[in-house]
OpenMM code with the backbone's topology and positions (N, CA, C; nanometers):
from openmm import Vec3, app, unit

residues = "MET ALA ARG LEU ALA LYS GLY GLY TYR GLY ILE CYS GLU THR CYS GLY ALA THR ILE PRO PRO GLU ARG LEU GLU ILE ARG PRO THR THR THR GLN CYS VAL GLY CYS ALA GLU ALA GLY ALA HIS GLN ALA VAL ARG ARG GLY PRO VAL ASP HIS ALA LYS LYS PRO PRO GLY SER THR PRO PRO ARG ALA VAL PRO".split()
positions = [
    Vec3(5.6374, 0.9601, -4.0385),
    Vec3(5.5482, 0.9690, -4.1516),
    Vec3(5.4014, 0.9540, -4.1103),
    Vec3(5.3779, 0.8766, -4.0052),
    Vec3(5.2397, 0.8563, -3.9610),
    Vec3(5.1788, 0.9871, -3.9123),
    Vec3(5.2571, 1.0673, -3.8386),
    Vec3(5.2059, 1.1951, -3.7887),
    Vec3(5.1761, 1.2895, -3.9041),
    Vec3(5.2579, 1.2851, -4.0067),
    Vec3(5.2364, 1.3693, -4.1239),
    Vec3(5.1062, 1.3289, -4.1930),
    Vec3(5.0857, 1.1992, -4.2079),
    Vec3(4.9653, 1.1496, -4.2734),
    Vec3(4.8386, 1.1802, -4.1930),
    Vec3(4.8508, 1.1790, -4.0592),
    Vec3(4.7353, 1.2054, -3.9727),
    Vec3(4.7133, 1.3543, -3.9471),
    Vec3(4.8032, 1.4388, -3.9965),
    Vec3(4.7893, 1.5825, -3.9762),
    Vec3(4.8431, 1.6306, -3.8426),
    Vec3(4.9211, 1.5474, -3.7736),
    Vec3(4.9742, 1.5849, -3.6435),
    Vec3(5.1156, 1.6393, -3.6468),
    Vec3(5.1775, 1.6387, -3.7643),
    Vec3(5.3154, 1.6890, -3.7727),
    Vec3(5.3170, 1.8392, -3.7444),
    Vec3(5.4085, 1.8820, -3.6570),
    Vec3(5.4189, 2.0225, -3.6227),
    Vec3(5.3317, 2.0627, -3.5063),
    Vec3(5.2646, 1.9652, -3.4433),
    Vec3(5.1806, 1.9909, -3.3262),
    Vec3(5.2422, 1.9171, -3.2076),
    Vec3(5.2630, 1.9886, -3.0966),
    Vec3(5.3221, 1.9288, -2.9770),
    Vec3(5.2298, 1.8201, -2.9223),
    Vec3(5.2851, 1.7016, -2.9008),
    Vec3(5.2062, 1.5907, -2.8469),
    Vec3(5.1676, 1.6116, -2.7011),
    Vec3(5.2387, 1.6990, -2.6302),
    Vec3(5.2125, 1.7191, -2.4885),
    Vec3(5.1068, 1.8259, -2.4637),
    Vec3(5.1249, 1.9440, -2.5270),
    Vec3(5.0335, 2.0551, -2.4964),
    Vec3(4.9443, 2.0948, -2.6132),
    Vec3(4.9722, 2.0444, -2.7326),
    Vec3(4.8895, 2.0749, -2.8485),
    Vec3(4.9250, 2.2042, -2.9200),
    Vec3(5.0305, 2.2731, -2.8738),
    Vec3(5.0725, 2.3975, -2.9384),
    Vec3(5.1418, 2.3681, -3.0722),
    Vec3(5.1430, 2.4665, -3.1587),
    Vec3(5.2138, 2.4537, -3.2851),
    Vec3(5.3639, 2.4612, -3.2592),
    Vec3(5.4387, 2.3682, -3.3152),
    Vec3(5.5848, 2.3690, -3.3027),
    Vec3(5.6380, 2.4652, -3.4086),
    Vec3(5.7191, 2.5641, -3.3693),
    Vec3(5.7693, 2.6632, -3.4649),
    Vec3(5.8477, 2.5976, -3.5791),
    Vec3(5.8310, 2.6497, -3.7014),
    Vec3(5.9017, 2.5940, -3.8167),
    Vec3(6.0530, 2.5888, -3.7974),
    Vec3(6.1089, 2.6874, -3.7252),
    Vec3(6.2532, 2.6880, -3.7013),
    Vec3(6.2964, 2.5657, -3.6212),
    Vec3(6.2155, 2.5262, -3.5243),
    Vec3(6.2476, 2.4058, -3.4457),
    Vec3(6.2374, 2.2810, -3.5335),
    Vec3(6.1362, 2.2765, -3.6177),
    Vec3(6.1189, 2.1603, -3.7058),
    Vec3(6.2316, 2.1500, -3.8081),
    Vec3(6.2868, 2.2643, -3.8493),
    Vec3(6.4014, 2.2610, -3.9415),
    Vec3(6.5229, 2.1995, -3.8732),
    Vec3(6.5417, 2.2339, -3.7454),
    Vec3(6.6567, 2.1831, -3.6709),
    Vec3(6.6361, 2.0380, -3.6299),
    Vec3(6.5152, 2.0055, -3.5830),
    Vec3(6.4822, 1.8708, -3.5370),
    Vec3(6.3522, 1.8253, -3.6032),
    Vec3(6.3591, 1.7789, -3.7262),
    Vec3(6.2366, 1.7417, -3.7986),
    Vec3(6.1558, 1.6292, -3.7337),
    Vec3(6.2184, 1.5503, -3.6489),
    Vec3(6.1466, 1.4387, -3.5856),
    Vec3(6.0917, 1.4740, -3.4480),
    Vec3(6.1076, 1.5992, -3.4047),
    Vec3(6.0605, 1.6378, -3.2724),
    Vec3(5.9091, 1.6236, -3.2625),
    Vec3(5.8631, 1.5886, -3.1445),
    Vec3(5.7193, 1.5740, -3.1204),
    Vec3(5.6710, 1.6710, -3.0134),
    Vec3(5.7632, 1.7574, -2.9644),
    Vec3(5.7275, 1.8524, -2.8599),
    Vec3(5.7770, 1.9927, -2.8928),
    Vec3(5.7035, 2.0918, -2.8424),
    Vec3(5.7490, 2.2297, -2.8533),
    Vec3(5.8667, 2.2481, -2.7572),
    Vec3(5.9364, 2.3589, -2.7672),
    Vec3(6.0528, 2.3842, -2.6830),
    Vec3(6.0159, 2.3833, -2.5351),
    Vec3(5.9043, 2.4476, -2.4991),
    Vec3(5.8639, 2.4540, -2.3589),
    Vec3(5.8432, 2.3173, -2.2973),
    Vec3(5.7764, 2.2304, -2.3684),
    Vec3(5.7507, 2.0957, -2.3161),
    Vec3(5.8783, 2.0128, -2.3145),
    Vec3(5.9615, 2.0293, -2.4156),
    Vec3(6.0875, 1.9557, -2.4191),
    Vec3(6.1761, 1.9975, -2.3023),
    Vec3(6.1795, 2.1276, -2.2717),
    Vec3(6.2598, 2.1757, -2.1598),
    Vec3(6.2019, 2.1291, -2.0263),
    Vec3(6.0720, 2.1182, -2.0163),
    Vec3(6.0085, 2.0735, -1.8920),
    Vec3(6.0349, 1.9259, -1.8662),
    Vec3(6.0749, 1.8554, -1.9688),
    Vec3(6.1015, 1.7125, -1.9549),
    Vec3(5.9828, 1.6318, -2.0020),
    Vec3(6.0000, 1.5597, -2.1102),
    Vec3(5.8904, 1.4852, -2.1713),
    Vec3(5.8229, 1.3913, -2.0724),
    Vec3(5.8998, 1.3176, -1.9959),
    Vec3(5.8392, 1.2203, -1.9038),
    Vec3(5.7587, 1.2883, -1.7939),
    Vec3(5.8033, 1.4044, -1.7459),
    Vec3(5.7299, 1.4738, -1.6406),
    Vec3(5.6075, 1.5447, -1.6966),
    Vec3(5.6211, 1.6101, -1.8115),
    Vec3(5.5111, 1.6867, -1.8698),
    Vec3(5.3934, 1.5963, -1.9059),
    Vec3(5.4216, 1.4776, -1.9545),
    Vec3(5.3143, 1.3866, -1.9945),
    Vec3(5.2366, 1.3408, -1.8712),
    Vec3(5.3061, 1.3138, -1.7615),
    Vec3(5.2382, 1.2683, -1.6399),
    Vec3(5.1540, 1.3776, -1.5756),
    Vec3(5.1985, 1.5025, -1.5842),
    Vec3(5.1285, 1.6123, -1.5186),
    Vec3(5.0266, 1.6792, -1.6077),
    Vec3(5.0277, 1.6521, -1.7358),
    Vec3(4.9361, 1.7172, -1.8275),
    Vec3(5.0040, 1.8316, -1.9000),
    Vec3(4.9272, 1.9134, -1.9685),
    Vec3(4.9829, 2.0220, -2.0482),
    Vec3(5.0655, 2.1194, -1.9637),
    Vec3(5.1688, 2.1731, -2.0257),
    Vec3(5.2578, 2.2678, -1.9600),
    Vec3(5.2046, 2.4085, -1.9812),
    Vec3(5.2004, 2.4876, -1.8728),
    Vec3(5.1628, 2.6280, -1.8826),
    Vec3(5.2902, 2.7064, -1.9100),
    Vec3(5.3130, 2.7443, -2.0345),
    Vec3(5.4370, 2.8104, -2.0743),
    Vec3(5.4525, 2.9486, -2.0121),
    Vec3(5.3455, 3.0086, -1.9651),
    Vec3(5.3526, 3.1409, -1.9038),
    Vec3(5.3910, 3.1319, -1.7561),
    Vec3(5.3773, 3.0156, -1.6978),
    Vec3(5.4064, 2.9984, -1.5551),
    Vec3(5.5571, 2.9990, -1.5327),
    Vec3(5.6012, 3.0731, -1.4335),
    Vec3(5.7430, 3.0798, -1.4005),
    Vec3(5.7823, 2.9564, -1.3200),
    Vec3(5.9056, 2.9078, -1.3406),
    Vec3(5.9502, 2.7915, -1.2646),
    Vec3(5.9638, 2.8246, -1.1162),
    Vec3(5.9484, 2.7250, -1.0284),
    Vec3(5.9618, 2.7488, -0.8848),
    Vec3(6.0991, 2.8056, -0.8528),
    Vec3(6.1023, 2.9025, -0.7618),
    Vec3(6.2291, 2.9613, -0.7216),
    Vec3(6.2752, 3.0760, -0.8098),
    Vec3(6.2019, 3.1067, -0.9146),
    Vec3(6.2422, 3.2180, -1.0011),
    Vec3(6.2085, 3.3488, -0.9320),
    Vec3(6.2865, 3.4493, -0.9619),
    Vec3(6.2639, 3.5789, -0.8986),
    Vec3(6.1695, 3.6627, -0.9844),
    Vec3(6.0872, 3.7448, -0.9188),
    Vec3(5.9955, 3.8301, -0.9961),
    Vec3(6.0745, 3.9383, -1.0689),
    Vec3(6.0198, 3.9933, -1.1778),
    Vec3(6.0913, 4.0975, -1.2501),
    Vec3(6.1065, 4.2224, -1.1631),
    Vec3(6.2160, 4.2945, -1.1851),
    Vec3(6.2406, 4.4171, -1.1104),
    Vec3(6.1529, 4.5295, -1.1627),
    Vec3(6.1118, 4.6144, -1.0706),
    Vec3(6.0331, 4.7322, -1.1091),
    Vec3(6.1255, 4.8341, -1.1746),
    Vec3(6.0815, 4.8920, -1.2830),
    Vec3(6.1599, 4.9938, -1.3524),
    Vec3(6.1299, 5.1283, -1.2890),
    Vec3(6.2348, 5.2011, -1.2447),
    Vec3(6.2090, 5.3302, -1.1800),
    Vec3(6.1544, 5.4336, -1.2750),
] * unit.nanometer
topology = app.Topology()
chain = topology.addChain("A")
for resn in residues:
    res = topology.addResidue(resn, chain)
    for name in ("N", "CA", "C"):
        topology.addAtom(name, app.Element.getBySymbol(name[0]), res)
């Protein structure tokens, strides 16, 4: 309720992005967007905002379309 009163409800506490309404319907108490939640709350907070466009280490580049 405090986040709602302060205007922070629906805003990711880690990166500041808007949390999609669909996620809030499923998890109304969530404080993170999907990207930050998947990155791990404890790690994301220590390292700062998550770059959602950055590929995880070890991922393969997309294949070229002939």
